[in-house]
N, C-alpha and C positions, 0 to 999 in steps of 0.2 A: 602436434598435437595430442594432448589427453584426451582416451576416449575412458568415459565410467562402461564399466563388461556387465553391470550388473542385470538381470533379465525376471528379478522376482523378490521377495526381500527378507532375502537370504547374505547374511555380511558380508559384504565387499569392501575394498580399501582405495584411498585414490591418494594422489600425490601431492605432497604439501603445498597448500596455498600461500602461492609467491605473490608479489606485486607486479604489473605489468605497465612500463612504463619506456616512451618513445617506442613503441614496437618490439620490444625486450622483456623478458622475462629476467625480475634482479630481487633478490633476499631483503626483507625490511631490516631495516641497519638498527631497529630495538631490540635489545637484551631478550625481553620476554617472547617465549611460546608457548601457547595454548593447543591444547588436545579440541579436536571437532569432532563429537561424540555423536553418531547414529540414534535418536534416542529410542528407538523400538528394539535394540539391544543393549542400549547404555554403555555401548563399546568407542572407543577411539577408531572414528574411520581415515583419520589423514593428521595434519596440526597447521599448525596458523601462526605466524610472526606480527611483530606490532612495528607498525612505521614511526617514523619521527619527524619533525620537521621537515629536516631535510630530504627523506624521504616524499611528503609534498611537497617540498621547493622543485624536487628533480621533476617531480610531475610537469608542476605549472609551467617550466622554464621546456620542455618537451612539448607541451602543449603550445608556448607562444611560439616555437618554431616551427609550426605545422599551421599551422591559423592563418596564417597571411594566404597561399596556395587555398585552400579549400575553402575562404572567404570568397575566391575570386568564380570557385564554382558556382555553373548557374543552379536554384532553388533544383530544378527537375533534375538536376545529373547527382545532386548530394541525396536526392531520394531515391535515385537506383539501388544506391548501397541500401536500402532500406528493402527494396522489394530483394536484392542478392541473399539477403541477411532472413527472409522472411522462411525464402525456399530453403536456407540450410535448416535454420527449423525446423522447418516442416519433413524437411528428411531425417532430423536425430530427433525426432519428436519422443520416442520409446526413451530411448537416451537418457534424455534430458528430463522425462517424467522418473524414471527410477531415481535418476542424482536428487532430486527436490525431495523422491517420498525420503531416501536413504540417511541427509542433511539435514530435513526440516522433520521426518516423522509421520507427513502424512500419508492417508491413504494412497495407491497409488492409484485411484479416481481422483482423489482428490489434485492430487498431484501433476496428472493429467491436465486437468480444470484449469489449473493455475499457470503451464506451458501452452495452453492454449489462448487463455486470457492475455498473456503478455503477446503471443504470436498477433493478436488484434490490437493491439497500442500500436506494434510493427506497424498492422496494416494503416493504423492512420497516421503514422509517419508518411506514408506511402501517395496519402491523399494530399500532403499540407500545399502540393506544386498548386493544385488548382483553386484549394480552400485561402492559398495565402497572396492573391493573386495581386491584392491591394487593391484600393481604389482612386479610379480617378475621373475629374469632372473638371469642361470646360464652366470657369465661373464668373466671367464675363470675358467681354469679345476682346478675343484675342489675348487671353488670361489662363493657365489650365493647371489646377491644382492636380496632387499625384500623393499617393503613402505608399510608401517602402518599409520593409522589416528587417532591419537590421540585427547581426547578432553584439552581443555583449561580450561575449571573446573568450577566456576562460570560466568554467561553469564548477560546480559540484556536487552531491548527489550523495544524501547519507540514507539506507537502505535499511529494515529490522531483520528479523530474525523468521519471522511468520510468512514472509512470501518474498522467498531469496530468486527466485526469477524475475516475478510479475513485476514489481515493486519497483525497480532500475528502469524495467520498460514503460512506465509512467513517467518517466524523464528521458531520458536517451531519444524516444526518436525527435522527440520535438523539438531539443534542445540540440540535435546535431542536425538535422534538417536546417533548422536558421540560422546554421552557417556556425555555430560554435565548437569550441573542446569540452570534451567531459571526462571530470575525474571522477570513479567512483570509489566509495567508501564502504564497502556492506556489511551488516553485522559477524565479527569476529566468529559469533557461531554456529553462521552458514555461509564462508567463500565461497564455497565450491562454484554454485552453479555461477558465479558472476565470473569465475576463472574460464568458463568453459561460452561465457557470452564473450569473454575479452577474446578467444579465438575464434569465435563464429565473424564476431564482426572481421574480423581480419581478415578472414577465408571471404567475405563478400565484399573489400576490397575498397576497405575503408585506409586509408592511408596514416600509417604507424605516426603516433605523438596526439592522435585525434580523440582516442581513448583511453584512458590510463588507470590503474587501478591500483588502490593504495590499500593495505590491509593492516588493522589493529581493531585498537578500540576509542579510549577518551583521547589522549593526545594526539590522534591522527584527528579526529573530530574538531579539538580544538583547532589545531595548528591547519585546516581547511577554511574553519571560522574566520582566523587571523591574519591569514596570507593576503598583502593585499593587488597579490595579481589575479584575485579569484573574484567575478565578479556578481554573480548570483550563487546560493545554495539553497535546495529542497530538501527538506529531511524530513524523517515517518520516523515513528516512534511512540513513545511514551510523551502525556503531558508534562511530567516532571521533565525532561528532558528536552522536550519542544521549546519551552520555555526559555530554558537559558540558553540554549544555540542560536535563539530567532536575538533574545537580547543583544548574544556576542556577537553575531554576526552582524547585526544592522549594526551596533556600535563599530563596525568600520566601514561602513559606506555600501555594505552588500544589500542589494534585493534579497529578500531571505523568505519563502513559504513553509514554516514546518507544521507537519500535521500529527495530531497528538493523540492521546486514548480517548474513549468513548465509555457510557453507559446506555447501552439502546435500549427502549422503552419497548415493549407490543401490548395493546391495548385489544384486550379481547372482549366484543361483547356478544350477549345470548343467541343474537340470530345468527349469529356467523357460520362459514358453511363448516359442518364437525371433521369430514376428512380431510379437507381441504385445508384447515387450521392446524390439524393433530399432525400432519405431515410437515406445512413448511416448519412450525414455529418447532419442532425437534430440529428439523435440517438448520434450524436457524443457528439454536443453542450447542450441538454437537458437533457440526459442520469446522471442518479445522482442528477439532479440537477445545473448540471456543474461541482457540489462540486469533483470532482474526477482531480488528477493531470495527467489521461491520457483524460481530455475532449480537444475536438478543441477549441479555443477561436478565432482565427483568417482562416478567409480564404482569401484566396488569390486569386483573378481572373485572369487571362491571356487571355489577349484581351479580346472578345466578349463572354462573358457567361451569359448574359441577360434570355435566356432563362434556363440555368439552377437557377439562381438565381431568377426567377419567380417559380419555382416547387418548391424552396427550401419554398420559402415565404407560398404556399397554404399547402404544408407539415406541415411546422410549423404551421399552426392554427390548425391543429387535437390535437395538444398537451393541453391540457388541467390540469390546475393545480389541484392536488387533485384525480385527474383520471390516468393520464399517465407519469403525472410530480410531482413530492413530493415536500416537505417541504424544505425550506432554515433552516441552522441550529439555526439561532438566529435572534432575531430584527437585532445584529448590523452590520450581515452581511447582510439585505436587507439592512438596510442602506450604508453600502459600496458600493454595487453594484450599488446602484440607484443614488449613486455620479458620477459615471462611465460613466453611461448612458447617464445624465444632462450632466455632461461634455466633450462628445462628439460631444451631438446635440447642446451644444452652440459652439464646435469649428468647425463645421460644415456637422458634420456628417448628414445623414439622416435616421430617424428612419422608416424601411418599416414595423418592429413591434415594441408595446409598451407593454411592462409585467408589467409597474410599475402600483400598483395598486391593480394590480387580488386578488384574495383569492381563496382557495379552500377549502373552508369552513368557518366555525363560528372557530374565534380566529386563531393562530398559524400565522406561518412567512412563505410569501409567493414572487414569482417574475415568471412571468408569460414569455416565449419563448420571448427573445427580438432581431432583427437584425438591426444590424448598419450599412449602405453604406456608401460608400467615406470617411472610417476611413482611416487613413495616420499612418503611421508605428510611428512617432514621438509624437503622443495621447496617454497618458494613459492607451485609450482604447485597443489600437493597440499592446501598449508594456508590461503593465504590469497585472499581474495574477488577474484576476475579482473572477474566482472562483463561478459562475453562469449563471445560462440557458441566456446568453449570446453571440453573434456570432459578432464580427466584419471583416465588408467584407474590401479588401485592394484591388483594379485595377491599373494590372502594364500592360505593351505593351508585355514584350518576357519572357519566361521560364528564364531565367538567371539572369531576377529582382526581379523573385518572389526566387528563391533561394536564394540571394543573401541576400532578408529581412530576410527570414529564418535565416540564417545565420548571421546575423549583433544578433541578440536578447540574449542576456546572459546565456540563459535558452536553455538545448537541453535532454528535456525528449522525445518529439514525432514528427514525421512529418508524413504525407501523402500525394498521391498523387491520383488524380480520373482523369484516362485515358482509352483510349482503344488502346492505342497506345507505344507497349514494349519499342521502345527506348529513349519516354521521360521518364514511368515508372524509365528503367534504370537510365537513366542521374541524375532524383532527388535524385534515392536512390544510387547513387551512391557519390554523392557532398552534401548534407545535414548536416548540422552537431547535428546529436541528434542520441539518441541509441535504441530507437524503432520506425520503420519507417513503414510503411502501404501501399499499392499497391490496391487502392481503398477500405480502410480496416480506418476508422475513429477513431477508438479505439484498436492502434496495440499491444495489452494487449499480451506478448509472455505466452503461453500457458506451463504448464508444459511438459517436464524438460528444453525448454529455461528459461533463466535466466531472471529476471525484472530487469532494473535498466538506466538512461538514462545519459547523458552526461554533459560537463561544469558545469556551476550552480545548477545543478538539481539532480547532486553527490557529495557525497566529501566523499574519500575512494575507494578501489580498488574493482572491480567484482564486482557482480551481487547479490542480497540478497535473489533470489529464484533460484530452479533448483541447481545443482551441483555445482557451485560457491556459492553457499549459506551453503552448507556443505564443502566448504572448509576453508569460513569463520569461521566456529564455531569451526574449528579442524585443527590440525600440524602435517606435515608427518613428518613421524619415520622412517628416513631410516639404513635398517640394514642390514650387508655383514659379512656374514658367512664363515667361510671353518674349515672344519672337519677330512681331512682325508690329508697326508702326500703327493705330487705331484713327480712323477719321472724328470718332465720336470719343468723348471723354470721359470717364466718371473719378472716382475718387483712387480707384486702382492705380489710374495712368500718374 
């Protein structure tokens, strides 16, 4: 077992990230190897190899070999593995927190919140034996109908760089408790948390072959889409890639659910509580350095909200890179974010706070909190996903105009309104085109058992990736109708 020994932001290394197939650690067969860079330091803390179709095929074969016995385990016994995994994650909470912080660039507090949310997802897996008990009903005299949830077989998940520990746990508990074998392909930028997940589930008693890990990039993802032995695929990443993965996976007959990007709008009206709004809006656009699909990227101010914007500016000044603001994932992302800021300024936007050129220490990749006022919806900063700690402020006169701006955007991940007026909240919640909405909550992530997923170009496929929808995605219902006794009376079922 590989343990991560860091207990601070001081630079630390981790062994090479390899594949985990059939209970064994093996090197990916591809020729390419990349550095795994700590974004806070801008230095390689590990390396990762790239898998080929042959590696994916080996993972599928290992999974298929382990499946028959696992399917025979009662649902409640499968869930016991989740109970054990939860205890191990609680035991290793500090280690996992620092590992996420080092490989992703999050602050300690943000990394710990991610790990705790991942544990919450495992806890939902523990509850599935009670939730998935199925329905049974005597539908006629002597005739009984029931529903049982059967596994699909070998399934797979592809996860992004921004939540290396949590997002795999959006998928794994429901898939495994549902009786499937699971193959994970984490982002090649953050493959290390997945290594610890493999070790934790093995220690928790999950039989070898039921969780397989394949490292790599595009070739590995395409292999997962194409392999006939994989029956369902979930993906979380950009909208551009989500569309491609969804189409490719579905073309081979797989069940697919692919979550994409976002351009989340926060609608702020003059009656909003100033303190609550300022604190919440800043937390939404700067949390995780803005590198999350639930981050606010546009604030739509309705009418005279200058007093609220002033409070947001003052609150933003308290967000300090390296202290309560984490690093950007890589230099290319810093340059992309900077281009959006420069473009908005050249088009007439006013910089209230400029985060360019800020640093959180020696080396690393940083952008400080950035506030752009007088942005218009047609500017790239007002319409495209920036994925950084940048908030674009758009000003309108009416609530209807604000809702129209939200709904004109192709994404539909999240939307929020800040108000003390229940009627305003009701109108916005009933009319915005977004799957996850908040009233005075700028990051309206549903807690378990409520499912996570957006609408429109933020999601391709049906249902939610977490909660009960997640369990239904990884299983299929079998309807059984039984009759054991001859009845004296008859109806059409006789």
